[in-house]
Predicted model as a PDB file, atoms N, CA, C, CB and O in Angstrom, pLDDT in the B-factor column:
MODEL        1                                                                  
ATOM      1  N   MET A   1      -0.816  12.858  12.904  1.00 83.00           N  
ATOM      2  CA  MET A   1      -1.793  12.565  11.880  1.00 83.00           C  
ATOM      3  C   MET A   1      -1.133  11.756  10.764  1.00 83.00           C  
ATOM      4  CB  MET A   1      -2.412  13.866  11.328  1.00 83.00           C  
ATOM      5  O   MET A   1      -0.008  12.048  10.357  1.00 83.00           O  
ATOM      6  N   ILE A   2      -1.821  10.769  10.289  1.00 89.00           N  
ATOM      7  CA  ILE A   2      -1.305   9.921   9.222  1.00 89.00           C  
ATOM      8  C   ILE A   2      -1.550  10.601   7.876  1.00 89.00           C  
ATOM      9  CB  ILE A   2      -1.967   8.515   9.259  1.00 89.00           C  
ATOM     10  O   ILE A   2      -2.673  10.987   7.554  1.00 89.00           O  
ATOM     11  N   GLU A   3      -0.480  10.738   7.100  1.00 90.00           N  
ATOM     12  CA  GLU A   3      -0.566  11.360   5.783  1.00 90.00           C  
ATOM     13  C   GLU A   3      -0.335  10.360   4.661  1.00 90.00           C  
ATOM     14  CB  GLU A   3       0.435  12.487   5.675  1.00 90.00           C  
ATOM     15  O   GLU A   3      -0.645  10.631   3.501  1.00 90.00           O  
ATOM     16  N   GLU A   4       0.222   9.179   5.023  1.00 93.00           N  
ATOM     17  CA  GLU A   4       0.517   8.163   4.023  1.00 93.00           C  
ATOM     18  C   GLU A   4      -0.050   6.822   4.462  1.00 93.00           C  
ATOM     19  CB  GLU A   4       2.034   8.057   3.785  1.00 93.00           C  
ATOM     20  O   GLU A   4      -0.195   6.545   5.653  1.00 93.00           O  
ATOM     21  N   MET A   5      -0.370   5.985   3.458  1.00 96.00           N  
ATOM     22  CA  MET A   5      -1.015   4.705   3.720  1.00 96.00           C  
ATOM     23  C   MET A   5      -0.405   3.641   2.823  1.00 96.00           C  
ATOM     24  CB  MET A   5      -2.543   4.798   3.500  1.00 96.00           C  
ATOM     25  O   MET A   5       0.012   3.920   1.699  1.00 96.00           O  
ATOM     26  N   ILE A   6      -0.359   2.413   3.338  1.00 97.00           N  
ATOM     27  CA  ILE A   6      -0.013   1.257   2.521  1.00 97.00           C  
ATOM     28  C   ILE A   6      -1.168   0.261   2.609  1.00 97.00           C  
ATOM     29  CB  ILE A   6       1.341   0.606   2.990  1.00 97.00           C  
ATOM     30  O   ILE A   6      -1.914   0.235   3.588  1.00 97.00           O  
ATOM     31  N   PHE A   7      -1.297  -0.550   1.573  1.00 98.00           N  
ATOM     32  CA  PHE A   7      -2.306  -1.606   1.538  1.00 98.00           C  
ATOM     33  C   PHE A   7      -1.609  -2.947   1.459  1.00 98.00           C  
ATOM     34  CB  PHE A   7      -3.277  -1.421   0.344  1.00 98.00           C  
ATOM     35  O   PHE A   7      -0.584  -3.080   0.791  1.00 98.00           O  
ATOM     36  N   TRP A   8      -2.165  -3.950   2.144  1.00 98.00           N  
ATOM     37  CA  TRP A   8      -1.766  -5.332   1.891  1.00 98.00           C  
ATOM     38  C   TRP A   8      -2.924  -5.959   1.138  1.00 98.00           C  
ATOM     39  CB  TRP A   8      -1.429  -6.124   3.232  1.00 98.00           C  
ATOM     40  O   TRP A   8      -3.994  -6.199   1.696  1.00 98.00           O  
ATOM     41  N   GLY A   9      -2.690  -6.219  -0.131  1.00 97.00           N  
ATOM     42  CA  GLY A   9      -3.708  -6.720  -1.037  1.00 97.00           C  
ATOM     43  C   GLY A   9      -3.762  -5.814  -2.251  1.00 97.00           C  
ATOM     44  O   GLY A   9      -3.896  -4.597  -2.118  1.00 97.00           O  
ATOM     45  N   ALA A  10      -3.657  -6.406  -3.442  1.00 97.00           N  
ATOM     46  CA  ALA A  10      -3.524  -5.589  -4.659  1.00 97.00           C  
ATOM     47  C   ALA A  10      -4.576  -5.928  -5.709  1.00 97.00           C  
ATOM     48  CB  ALA A  10      -2.140  -5.769  -5.256  1.00 97.00           C  
ATOM     49  O   ALA A  10      -4.294  -5.907  -6.907  1.00 97.00           O  
ATOM     50  N   THR A  11      -5.780  -6.238  -5.259  1.00 95.00           N  
ATOM     51  CA  THR A  11      -6.828  -6.541  -6.236  1.00 95.00           C  
ATOM     52  C   THR A  11      -8.021  -5.612  -6.004  1.00 95.00           C  
ATOM     53  CB  THR A  11      -7.266  -8.036  -6.139  1.00 95.00           C  
ATOM     54  O   THR A  11      -7.836  -4.436  -5.693  1.00 95.00           O  
ATOM     55  N   GLY A  12      -9.212  -6.118  -6.150  1.00 95.00           N  
ATOM     56  CA  GLY A  12     -10.418  -5.290  -6.114  1.00 95.00           C  
ATOM     57  C   GLY A  12     -10.616  -4.486  -4.839  1.00 95.00           C  
ATOM     58  O   GLY A  12     -11.019  -3.324  -4.896  1.00 95.00           O  
ATOM     59  N   GLN A  13     -10.338  -5.090  -3.688  1.00 96.00           N  
ATOM     60  CA  GLN A  13     -10.523  -4.354  -2.428  1.00 96.00           C  
ATOM     61  C   GLN A  13      -9.593  -3.140  -2.346  1.00 96.00           C  
ATOM     62  CB  GLN A  13     -10.275  -5.284  -1.227  1.00 96.00           C  
ATOM     63  O   GLN A  13      -9.957  -2.113  -1.772  1.00 96.00           O  
ATOM     64  N   ALA A  14      -8.401  -3.260  -2.916  1.00 97.00           N  
ATOM     65  CA  ALA A  14      -7.471  -2.124  -2.920  1.00 97.00           C  
ATOM     66  C   ALA A  14      -8.068  -0.960  -3.695  1.00 97.00           C  
ATOM     67  CB  ALA A  14      -6.111  -2.530  -3.530  1.00 97.00           C  
ATOM     68  O   ALA A  14      -7.933   0.196  -3.295  1.00 97.00           O  
ATOM     69  N   LYS A  15      -8.725  -1.267  -4.799  1.00 96.00           N  
ATOM     70  CA  LYS A  15      -9.353  -0.209  -5.600  1.00 96.00           C  
ATOM     71  C   LYS A  15     -10.476   0.477  -4.822  1.00 96.00           C  
ATOM     72  CB  LYS A  15      -9.902  -0.788  -6.918  1.00 96.00           C  
ATOM     73  O   LYS A  15     -10.627   1.696  -4.889  1.00 96.00           O  
ATOM     74  N   VAL A  16     -11.248  -0.297  -4.099  1.00 94.00           N  
ATOM     75  CA  VAL A  16     -12.333   0.261  -3.287  1.00 94.00           C  
ATOM     76  C   VAL A  16     -11.770   1.140  -2.168  1.00 94.00           C  
ATOM     77  CB  VAL A  16     -13.202  -0.871  -2.693  1.00 94.00           C  
ATOM     78  O   VAL A  16     -12.251   2.250  -1.942  1.00 94.00           O  
ATOM     79  N   LEU A  17     -10.758   0.641  -1.476  1.00 94.00           N  
ATOM     80  CA  LEU A  17     -10.179   1.401  -0.369  1.00 94.00           C  
ATOM     81  C   LEU A  17      -9.509   2.691  -0.834  1.00 94.00           C  
ATOM     82  CB  LEU A  17      -9.174   0.546   0.374  1.00 94.00           C  
ATOM     83  O   LEU A  17      -9.548   3.700  -0.131  1.00 94.00           O  
ATOM     84  N   ARG A  18      -8.900   2.660  -2.006  1.00 95.00           N  
ATOM     85  CA  ARG A  18      -8.273   3.891  -2.493  1.00 95.00           C  
ATOM     86  C   ARG A  18      -9.324   4.965  -2.746  1.00 95.00           C  
ATOM     87  CB  ARG A  18      -7.473   3.619  -3.779  1.00 95.00           C  
ATOM     88  O   ARG A  18      -9.073   6.143  -2.489  1.00 95.00           O  
ATOM     89  N   GLU A  19     -10.476   4.585  -3.237  1.00 93.00           N  
ATOM     90  CA  GLU A  19     -11.569   5.551  -3.421  1.00 93.00           C  
ATOM     91  C   GLU A  19     -11.944   6.186  -2.088  1.00 93.00           C  
ATOM     92  CB  GLU A  19     -12.806   4.867  -4.053  1.00 93.00           C  
ATOM     93  O   GLU A  19     -12.228   7.381  -2.020  1.00 93.00           O  
ATOM     94  N   CYS A  20     -11.942   5.387  -1.038  1.00 90.00           N  
ATOM     95  CA  CYS A  20     -12.253   5.914   0.293  1.00 90.00           C  
ATOM     96  C   CYS A  20     -11.194   6.905   0.774  1.00 90.00           C  
ATOM     97  CB  CYS A  20     -12.380   4.769   1.294  1.00 90.00           C  
ATOM     98  O   CYS A  20     -11.509   7.861   1.483  1.00 90.00           O  
ATOM     99  N   LEU A  21      -9.952   6.676   0.389  1.00 91.00           N  
ATOM    100  CA  LEU A  21      -8.862   7.561   0.810  1.00 91.00           C  
ATOM    101  C   LEU A  21      -8.915   8.928   0.136  1.00 91.00           C  
ATOM    102  CB  LEU A  21      -7.531   6.910   0.518  1.00 91.00           C  
ATOM    103  O   LEU A  21      -8.431   9.912   0.697  1.00 91.00           O  
ATOM    104  N   LYS A  22      -9.485   8.999  -1.036  1.00 87.00           N  
ATOM    105  CA  LYS A  22      -9.458  10.246  -1.804  1.00 87.00           C  
ATOM    106  C   LYS A  22      -9.968  11.438  -1.014  1.00 87.00           C  
ATOM    107  CB  LYS A  22     -10.274  10.092  -3.056  1.00 87.00           C  
ATOM    108  O   LYS A  22      -9.378  12.516  -1.086  1.00 87.00           O  
ATOM    109  N   LEU A  23     -11.031  11.276  -0.277  1.00 88.00           N  
ATOM    110  CA  LEU A  23     -11.600  12.388   0.482  1.00 88.00           C  
ATOM    111  C   LEU A  23     -10.827  12.684   1.755  1.00 88.00           C  
ATOM    112  CB  LEU A  23     -13.036  12.095   0.823  1.00 88.00           C  
ATOM    113  O   LEU A  23     -10.984  13.758   2.337  1.00 88.00           O  
ATOM    114  N   SER A  24      -9.999  11.751   2.196  1.00 91.00           N  
ATOM    115  CA  SER A  24      -9.277  11.925   3.457  1.00 91.00           C  
ATOM    116  C   SER A  24      -8.004  12.747   3.313  1.00 91.00           C  
ATOM    117  CB  SER A  24      -8.937  10.584   4.035  1.00 91.00           C  
ATOM    118  O   SER A  24      -7.503  13.290   4.298  1.00 91.00           O  
ATOM    119  N   GLY A  25      -7.479  12.842   2.104  1.00 90.00           N  
ATOM    120  CA  GLY A  25      -6.211  13.539   1.905  1.00 90.00           C  
ATOM    121  C   GLY A  25      -5.004  12.655   2.193  1.00 90.00           C  
ATOM    122  O   GLY A  25      -3.867  13.118   2.107  1.00 90.00           O  
ATOM    123  N   ILE A  26      -5.234  11.397   2.531  1.00 93.00           N  
ATOM    124  CA  ILE A  26      -4.144  10.466   2.798  1.00 93.00           C  
ATOM    125  C   ILE A  26      -3.663   9.881   1.471  1.00 93.00           C  
ATOM    126  CB  ILE A  26      -4.596   9.335   3.777  1.00 93.00           C  
ATOM    127  O   ILE A  26      -4.465   9.480   0.627  1.00 93.00           O  
ATOM    128  N   ARG A  27      -2.340   9.841   1.304  1.00 94.00           N  
ATOM    129  CA  ARG A  27      -1.736   9.392   0.045  1.00 94.00           C  
ATOM    130  C   ARG A  27      -1.312   7.928   0.150  1.00 94.00           C  
ATOM    131  CB  ARG A  27      -0.520  10.277  -0.324  1.00 94.00           C  
ATOM    132  O   ARG A  27      -0.620   7.535   1.090  1.00 94.00           O  
ATOM    133  N   LEU A  28      -1.735   7.132  -0.825  1.00 97.00           N  
ATOM    134  CA  LEU A  28      -1.317   5.733  -0.908  1.00 97.00           C  
ATOM    135  C   LEU A  28       0.095   5.684  -1.476  1.00 97.00           C  
ATOM    136  CB  LEU A  28      -2.303   4.894  -1.786  1.00 97.00           C  
ATOM    137  O   LEU A  28       0.338   6.176  -2.578  1.00 97.00           O  
ATOM    138  N   VAL A  29       1.035   5.090  -0.725  1.00 96.00           N  
ATOM    139  CA  VAL A  29       2.433   5.101  -1.153  1.00 96.00           C  
ATOM    140  C   VAL A  29       2.963   3.747  -1.620  1.00 96.00           C  
ATOM    141  CB  VAL A  29       3.283   5.592  -0.036  1.00 96.00           C  
ATOM    142  O   VAL A  29       3.941   3.698  -2.365  1.00 96.00           O  
ATOM    143  N   SER A  30       2.336   2.646  -1.197  1.00 97.00           N  
ATOM    144  CA  SER A  30       2.784   1.315  -1.606  1.00 97.00           C  
ATOM    145  C   SER A  30       1.658   0.306  -1.440  1.00 97.00           C  
ATOM    146  CB  SER A  30       4.016   0.880  -0.792  1.00 97.00           C  
ATOM    147  O   SER A  30       0.766   0.457  -0.606  1.00 97.00           O  
ATOM    148  N   VAL A  31       1.735  -0.727  -2.266  1.00 98.00           N  
ATOM    149  CA  VAL A  31       0.812  -1.854  -2.179  1.00 98.00           C  
ATOM    150  C   VAL A  31       1.660  -3.107  -2.034  1.00 98.00           C  
ATOM    151  CB  VAL A  31      -0.139  -1.937  -3.439  1.00 98.00           C  
ATOM    152  O   VAL A  31       2.689  -3.252  -2.695  1.00 98.00           O  
ATOM    153  N   PHE A  32       1.222  -4.011  -1.166  1.00 98.00           N  
ATOM    154  CA  PHE A  32       1.931  -5.270  -0.927  1.00 98.00           C  
ATOM    155  C   PHE A  32       0.985  -6.436  -1.171  1.00 98.00           C  
ATOM    156  CB  PHE A  32       2.503  -5.324   0.516  1.00 98.00           C  
ATOM    157  O   PHE A  32      -0.216  -6.337  -0.917  1.00 98.00           O  
ATOM    158  N   ASP A  33       1.535  -7.541  -1.667  1.00 98.00           N  
ATOM    159  CA  ASP A  33       0.740  -8.740  -1.886  1.00 98.00           C  
ATOM    160  C   ASP A  33       1.686  -9.941  -1.893  1.00 98.00           C  
ATOM    161  CB  ASP A  33      -0.076  -8.648  -3.224  1.00 98.00           C  
ATOM    162  O   ASP A  33       2.884  -9.787  -2.128  1.00 98.00           O  
ATOM    163  N   ASN A  34       1.160 -11.114  -1.642  1.00 97.00           N  
ATOM    164  CA  ASN A  34       1.966 -12.332  -1.707  1.00 97.00           C  
ATOM    165  C   ASN A  34       1.984 -12.940  -3.098  1.00 97.00           C  
ATOM    166  CB  ASN A  34       1.450 -13.349  -0.719  1.00 97.00           C  
ATOM    167  O   ASN A  34       2.849 -13.763  -3.400  1.00 97.00           O  
ATOM    168  N   ASN A  35       1.047 -12.549  -3.948  1.00 97.00           N  
ATOM    169  CA  ASN A  35       0.933 -13.095  -5.295  1.00 97.00           C  
ATOM    170  C   ASN A  35       1.841 -12.328  -6.254  1.00 97.00           C  
ATOM    171  CB  ASN A  35      -0.530 -13.044  -5.780  1.00 97.00           C  
ATOM    172  O   ASN A  35       1.508 -11.226  -6.691  1.00 97.00           O  
ATOM    173  N   GLU A  36       2.987 -12.919  -6.574  1.00 97.00           N  
ATOM    174  CA  GLU A  36       3.979 -12.239  -7.404  1.00 97.00           C  
ATOM    175  C   GLU A  36       3.586 -12.097  -8.867  1.00 97.00           C  
ATOM    176  CB  GLU A  36       5.266 -12.966  -7.321  1.00 97.00           C  
ATOM    177  O   GLU A  36       4.307 -11.459  -9.634  1.00 97.00           O  
ATOM    178  N   SER A  37       2.468 -12.672  -9.270  1.00 97.00           N  
ATOM    179  CA  SER A  37       2.029 -12.531 -10.657  1.00 97.00           C  
ATOM    180  C   SER A  37       1.179 -11.278 -10.866  1.00 97.00           C  
ATOM    181  CB  SER A  37       1.245 -13.763 -11.082  1.00 97.00           C  
ATOM    182  O   SER A  37       0.826 -10.947 -11.998  1.00 97.00           O  
ATOM    183  N   LEU A  38       0.851 -10.584  -9.778  1.00 97.00           N  
ATOM    184  CA  LEU A  38       0.023  -9.378  -9.885  1.00 97.00           C  
ATOM    185  C   LEU A  38       0.838  -8.165 -10.291  1.00 97.00           C  
ATOM    186  CB  LEU A  38      -0.679  -9.102  -8.567  1.00 97.00           C  
ATOM    187  O   LEU A  38       2.036  -8.076 -10.023  1.00 97.00           O  
ATOM    188  N   MET A  39       0.163  -7.240 -10.939  1.00 97.00           N  
ATOM    189  CA  MET A  39       0.728  -5.921 -11.202  1.00 97.00           C  
ATOM    190  C   MET A  39       0.016  -4.951 -10.268  1.00 97.00           C  
ATOM    191  CB  MET A  39       0.567  -5.497 -12.723  1.00 97.00           C  
ATOM    192  O   MET A  39      -1.089  -5.227  -9.801  1.00 97.00           O  
ATOM    193  N   SER A  40       0.640  -3.839 -10.004  1.00 97.00           N  
ATOM    194  CA  SER A  40      -0.017  -2.845  -9.164  1.00 97.00           C  
ATOM    195  C   SER A  40      -1.321  -2.407  -9.822  1.00 97.00           C  
ATOM    196  CB  SER A  40       0.911  -1.626  -8.919  1.00 97.00           C  
ATOM    197  O   SER A  40      -1.357  -2.175 -11.031  1.00 97.00           O  
ATOM    198  N   PRO A  41      -2.383  -2.293  -9.044  1.00 96.00           N  
ATOM    199  CA  PRO A  41      -3.645  -1.829  -9.620  1.00 96.00           C  
ATOM    200  C   PRO A  41      -3.653  -0.325  -9.907  1.00 96.00           C  
ATOM    201  CB  PRO A  41      -4.784  -2.170  -8.687  1.00 96.00           C  
ATOM    202  O   PRO A  41      -4.627   0.205 -10.442  1.00 96.00           O  
ATOM    203  N   PHE A  42      -2.568   0.352  -9.551  1.00 97.00           N  
ATOM    204  CA  PHE A  42      -2.480   1.807  -9.713  1.00 97.00           C  
ATOM    205  C   PHE A  42      -1.178   2.177 -10.417  1.00 97.00           C  
ATOM    206  CB  PHE A  42      -2.571   2.520  -8.340  1.00 97.00           C  
ATOM    207  O   PHE A  42      -0.099   1.739 -10.018  1.00 97.00           O  
ATOM    208  N   ASP A  43      -1.291   2.980 -11.456  1.00 96.00           N  
ATOM    209  CA  ASP A  43      -0.102   3.387 -12.216  1.00 96.00           C  
ATOM    210  C   ASP A  43       0.912   4.163 -11.380  1.00 96.00           C  
ATOM    211  CB  ASP A  43      -0.519   4.228 -13.396  1.00 96.00           C  
ATOM    212  O   ASP A  43       2.111   4.119 -11.655  1.00 96.00           O  
ATOM    213  N   ASP A  44       0.436   4.866 -10.367  1.00 97.00           N  
ATOM    214  CA  ASP A  44       1.307   5.745  -9.586  1.00 97.00           C  
ATOM    215  C   ASP A  44       1.742   5.164  -8.243  1.00 97.00           C  
ATOM    216  CB  ASP A  44       0.613   7.042  -9.351  1.00 97.00           C  
ATOM    217  O   ASP A  44       2.318   5.878  -7.422  1.00 97.00           O  
ATOM    218  N   VAL A  45       1.477   3.881  -8.009  1.00 98.00           N  
ATOM    219  CA  VAL A  45       1.811   3.260  -6.724  1.00 98.00           C  
ATOM    220  C   VAL A  45       2.554   1.946  -6.984  1.00 98.00           C  
ATOM    221  CB  VAL A  45       0.522   3.011  -5.867  1.00 98.00           C  
ATOM    222  O   VAL A  45       2.035   1.072  -7.679  1.00 98.00           O  
ATOM    223  N   PRO A  46       3.766   1.799  -6.433  1.00 98.00           N  
ATOM    224  CA  PRO A  46       4.519   0.562  -6.646  1.00 98.00           C  
ATOM    225  C   PRO A  46       3.937  -0.603  -5.845  1.00 98.00           C  
ATOM    226  CB  PRO A  46       5.984   0.768  -6.270  1.00 98.00           C  
ATOM    227  O   PRO A  46       3.279  -0.413  -4.823  1.00 98.00           O  
ATOM    228  N   ILE A  47       4.197  -1.809  -6.339  1.00 98.00           N  
ATOM    229  CA  ILE A  47       3.787  -3.026  -5.642  1.00 98.00           C  
ATOM    230  C   ILE A  47       5.034  -3.790  -5.206  1.00 98.00           C  
ATOM    231  CB  ILE A  47       2.880  -3.915  -6.549  1.00 98.00           C  
ATOM    232  O   ILE A  47       6.033  -3.840  -5.924  1.00 98.00           O  
ATOM    233  N   TYR A  48       4.957  -4.381  -4.022  1.00 98.00           N  
ATOM    234  CA  TYR A  48       6.029  -5.212  -3.470  1.00 98.00           C  
ATOM    235  C   TYR A  48       5.411  -6.526  -3.030  1.00 98.00           C  
ATOM    236  CB  TYR A  48       6.764  -4.500  -2.275  1.00 98.00           C  
ATOM    237  O   TYR A  48       4.215  -6.592  -2.744  1.00 98.00           O  
ATOM    238  N   PHE A  49       6.232  -7.579  -2.976  1.00 98.00           N  
ATOM    239  CA  PHE A  49       5.706  -8.912  -2.718  1.00 98.00           C  
ATOM    240  C   PHE A  49       6.305  -9.543  -1.473  1.00 98.00           C  
ATOM    241  CB  PHE A  49       5.955  -9.800  -3.905  1.00 98.00           C  
ATOM    242  O   PHE A  49       7.524  -9.580  -1.306  1.00 98.00           O  
ATOM    243  N   GLY A  50       5.441 -10.036  -0.608  1.00 97.00           N  
ATOM    244  CA  GLY A  50       5.837 -10.835   0.539  1.00 97.00           C  
ATOM    245  C   GLY A  50       6.383 -10.057   1.718  1.00 97.00           C  
ATOM    246  O   GLY A  50       6.690  -8.868   1.636  1.00 97.00           O  
ATOM    247  N   LYS A  51       6.491 -10.790   2.823  1.00 96.00           N  
ATOM    248  CA  LYS A  51       6.962 -10.215   4.083  1.00 96.00           C  
ATOM    249  C   LYS A  51       8.397  -9.679   3.965  1.00 96.00           C  
ATOM    250  CB  LYS A  51       6.887 -11.264   5.196  1.00 96.00           C  
ATOM    251  O   LYS A  51       8.712  -8.614   4.496  1.00 96.00           O  
ATOM    252  N   LYS A  52       9.250 -10.416   3.275  1.00 97.00           N  
ATOM    253  CA  LYS A  52      10.652 -10.004   3.141  1.00 97.00           C  
ATOM    254  C   LYS A  52      10.751  -8.627   2.476  1.00 97.00           C  
ATOM    255  CB  LYS A  52      11.447 -11.049   2.323  1.00 97.00           C  
ATOM    256  O   LYS A  52      11.485  -7.761   2.952  1.00 97.00           O  
ATOM    257  N   ASN A  53      10.016  -8.424   1.380  1.00 97.00           N  
ATOM    258  CA  ASN A  53      10.060  -7.128   0.702  1.00 97.00           C  
ATOM    259  C   ASN A  53       9.389  -6.027   1.521  1.00 97.00           C  
ATOM    260  CB  ASN A  53       9.393  -7.232  -0.661  1.00 97.00           C  
ATOM    261  O   ASN A  53       9.769  -4.860   1.420  1.00 97.00           O  
ATOM    262  N   PHE A  54       8.393  -6.392   2.331  1.00 95.00           N  
ATOM    263  CA  PHE A  54       7.793  -5.420   3.244  1.00 95.00           C  
ATOM    264  C   PHE A  54       8.831  -4.940   4.258  1.00 95.00           C  
ATOM    265  CB  PHE A  54       6.572  -6.034   3.970  1.00 95.00           C  
ATOM    266  O   PHE A  54       8.949  -3.743   4.518  1.00 95.00           O  
ATOM    267  N   GLU A  55       9.576  -5.878   4.821  1.00 94.00           N  
ATOM    268  CA  GLU A  55      10.606  -5.519   5.796  1.00 94.00           C  
ATOM    269  C   GLU A  55      11.698  -4.652   5.169  1.00 94.00           C  
ATOM    270  CB  GLU A  55      11.225  -6.781   6.396  1.00 94.00           C  
ATOM    271  O   GLU A  55      12.185  -3.717   5.805  1.00 94.00           O  
ATOM    272  N   ILE A  56      12.083  -4.951   3.938  1.00 94.00           N  
ATOM    273  CA  ILE A  56      13.071  -4.126   3.229  1.00 94.00           C  
ATOM    274  C   ILE A  56      12.509  -2.731   3.003  1.00 94.00           C  
ATOM    275  CB  ILE A  56      13.469  -4.775   1.874  1.00 94.00           C  
ATOM    276  O   ILE A  56      13.215  -1.743   3.206  1.00 94.00           O  
ATOM    277  N   TRP A  57      11.254  -2.633   2.588  1.00 93.00           N  
ATOM    278  CA  TRP A  57      10.612  -1.334   2.344  1.00 93.00           C  
ATOM    279  C   TRP A  57      10.617  -0.496   3.613  1.00 93.00           C  
ATOM    280  CB  TRP A  57       9.165  -1.522   1.837  1.00 93.00           C  
ATOM    281  O   TRP A  57      10.921   0.696   3.569  1.00 93.00           O  
ATOM    282  N   ILE A  58      10.286  -1.104   4.734  1.00 90.00           N  
ATOM    283  CA  ILE A  58      10.264  -0.384   6.017  1.00 90.00           C  
ATOM    284  C   ILE A  58      11.663   0.115   6.372  1.00 90.00           C  
ATOM    285  CB  ILE A  58       9.720  -1.295   7.147  1.00 90.00           C  
ATOM    286  O   ILE A  58      11.827   1.267   6.773  1.00 90.00           O  
ATOM    287  N   ARG A  59      12.666  -0.743   6.226  1.00 88.00           N  
ATOM    288  CA  ARG A  59      14.046  -0.352   6.561  1.00 88.00           C  
ATOM    289  C   ARG A  59      14.562   0.776   5.677  1.00 88.00           C  
ATOM    290  CB  ARG A  59      14.972  -1.551   6.438  1.00 88.00           C  
ATOM    291  O   ARG A  59      15.279   1.659   6.148  1.00 88.00           O  
ATOM    292  N   GLU A  60      14.197   0.748   4.393  1.00 87.00           N  
ATOM    293  CA  GLU A  60      14.718   1.727   3.445  1.00 87.00           C  
ATOM    294  C   GLU A  60      13.898   3.011   3.402  1.00 87.00           C  
ATOM    295  CB  GLU A  60      14.772   1.122   2.071  1.00 87.00           C  
ATOM    296  O   GLU A  60      14.294   3.979   2.753  1.00 87.00           O  
ATOM    297  N   ARG A  61      12.786   3.024   4.072  1.00 84.00           N  
ATOM    298  CA  ARG A  61      11.926   4.205   4.093  1.00 84.00           C  
ATOM    299  C   ARG A  61      12.675   5.365   4.728  1.00 84.00           C  
ATOM    300  CB  ARG A  61      10.609   3.922   4.858  1.00 84.00           C  
ATOM    301  O   ARG A  61      13.137   5.274   5.866  1.00 84.00           O  
ATOM    302  N   GLU A  62      12.788   6.442   3.992  1.00 74.00           N  
ATOM    303  CA  GLU A  62      13.555   7.597   4.449  1.00 74.00           C  
ATOM    304  C   GLU A  62      12.828   8.420   5.501  1.00 74.00           C  
ATOM    305  CB  GLU A  62      13.897   8.473   3.283  1.00 74.00           C  
ATOM    306  O   GLU A  62      13.458   9.015   6.376  1.00 74.00           O  
ATOM    307  N   LEU A  63      11.531   8.454   5.420  1.00 69.00           N  
ATOM    308  CA  LEU A  63      10.752   9.258   6.349  1.00 69.00           C  
ATOM    309  C   LEU A  63      10.488   8.499   7.638  1.00 69.00           C  
ATOM    310  CB  LEU A  63       9.437   9.682   5.711  1.00 69.00           C  
ATOM    311  O   LEU A  63      10.329   7.278   7.632  1.00 69.00           O  
ATOM    312  N   ASN A  64      10.445   9.216   8.719  1.00 73.00           N  
ATOM    313  CA  ASN A  64      10.084   8.600   9.982  1.00 73.00           C  
ATOM    314  C   ASN A  64       8.639   8.895  10.336  1.00 73.00           C  
ATOM    315  CB  ASN A  64      11.005   9.080  11.090  1.00 73.00           C  
ATOM    316  O   ASN A  64       8.207   8.638  11.459  1.00 73.00           O  
ATOM    317  N   ASN A  65       7.893   9.432   9.387  1.00 78.00           N  
ATOM    318  CA  ASN A  65       6.485   9.731   9.617  1.00 78.00           C  
ATOM    319  C   ASN A  65       5.713   8.432   9.792  1.00 78.00           C  
ATOM    320  CB  ASN A  65       5.899  10.562   8.453  1.00 78.00           C  
ATOM    321  O   ASN A  65       6.070   7.410   9.205  1.00 78.00           O  
ATOM    322  N   PRO A  66       4.666   8.466  10.591  1.00 87.00           N  
ATOM    323  CA  PRO A  66       3.834   7.267  10.692  1.00 87.00           C  
ATOM    324  C   PRO A  66       3.151   6.984   9.368  1.00 87.00           C  
ATOM    325  CB  PRO A  66       2.790   7.421  11.805  1.00 87.00           C  
ATOM    326  O   PRO A  66       2.782   7.900   8.633  1.00 87.00           O  
ATOM    327  N   VAL A  67       2.991   5.717   9.081  1.00 92.00           N  
ATOM    328  CA  VAL A  67       2.299   5.310   7.863  1.00 92.00           C  
ATOM    329  C   VAL A  67       1.137   4.418   8.277  1.00 92.00           C  
ATOM    330  CB  VAL A  67       3.265   4.569   6.864  1.00 92.00           C  
ATOM    331  O   VAL A  67       1.297   3.518   9.102  1.00 92.00           O  
ATOM    332  N   GLY A  68      -0.035   4.672   7.698  1.00 94.00           N  
ATOM    333  CA  GLY A  68      -1.201   3.858   7.988  1.00 94.00           C  
ATOM    334  C   GLY A  68      -1.147   2.553   7.207  1.00 94.00           C  
ATOM    335  O   GLY A  68      -0.400   2.424   6.237  1.00 94.00           O  
ATOM    336  N   PHE A  69      -1.946   1.594   7.643  1.00 94.00           N  
ATOM    337  CA  PHE A  69      -1.927   0.254   7.055  1.00 94.00           C  
ATOM    338  C   PHE A  69      -3.353  -0.254   6.976  1.00 94.00           C  
ATOM    339  CB  PHE A  69      -1.033  -0.721   7.883  1.00 94.00           C  
ATOM    340  O   PHE A  69      -4.068  -0.269   7.977  1.00 94.00           O  
ATOM    341  N   LEU A  70      -3.766  -0.668   5.795  1.00 95.00           N  
ATOM    342  CA  LEU A  70      -5.091  -1.263   5.618  1.00 95.00           C  
ATOM    343  C   LEU A  70      -4.952  -2.611   4.920  1.00 95.00           C  
ATOM    344  CB  LEU A  70      -6.022  -0.318   4.805  1.00 95.00           C  
ATOM    345  O   LEU A  70      -4.170  -2.753   3.980  1.00 95.00           O  
ATOM    346  N   VAL A  71      -5.707  -3.593   5.381  1.00 96.00           N  
ATOM    347  CA  VAL A  71      -5.761  -4.890   4.728  1.00 96.00           C  
ATOM    348  C   VAL A  71      -6.803  -4.805   3.635  1.00 96.00           C  
ATOM    349  CB  VAL A  71      -6.088  -6.034   5.739  1.00 96.00           C  
ATOM    350  O   VAL A  71      -7.972  -4.528   3.905  1.00 96.00           O  
ATOM    351  N   ALA A  72      -6.391  -5.042   2.409  1.00 94.00           N  
ATOM    352  CA  ALA A  72      -7.282  -4.926   1.250  1.00 94.00           C  
ATOM    353  C   ALA A  72      -7.553  -6.302   0.661  1.00 94.00           C  
ATOM    354  CB  ALA A  72      -6.672  -3.993   0.177  1.00 94.00           C  
ATOM    355  O   ALA A  72      -7.353  -6.536  -0.531  1.00 94.00           O  
ATOM    356  N   ILE A  73      -8.013  -7.207   1.518  1.00 92.00           N  
ATOM    357  CA  ILE A  73      -8.314  -8.567   1.096  1.00 92.00           C  
ATOM    358  C   ILE A  73      -9.784  -8.806   1.359  1.00 92.00           C  
ATOM    359  CB  ILE A  73      -7.423  -9.618   1.838  1.00 92.00           C  
ATOM    360  O   ILE A  73     -10.247  -8.697   2.494  1.00 92.00           O  
ATOM    361  N   GLY A  74     -10.523  -9.135   0.299  1.00 81.00           N  
ATOM    362  CA  GLY A  74     -11.971  -9.313   0.430  1.00 81.00           C  
ATOM    363  C   GLY A  74     -12.366 -10.704   0.829  1.00 81.00           C  
ATOM    364  O   GLY A  74     -13.554 -10.991   0.975  1.00 81.00           O  
TER     365      GLY A  74                                                      
ENDMDL                                                                          
END                                                                             
């Protein structure tokens, strides 16, 4: 069972999708986007930029638990 989720996209769609996650019990752990001028739309969730930083995040992830992935681009 997936307990954690990441989003690719850090604007309005991310906010909508996070609302959907609330009832599921799945925790949003990271947001990714290619636009480096964005800030995370959530105070409690870090933002990372681009494929390179995504690959670093995956490598440095301590848990081997599966993580869900949603595209948050409208």
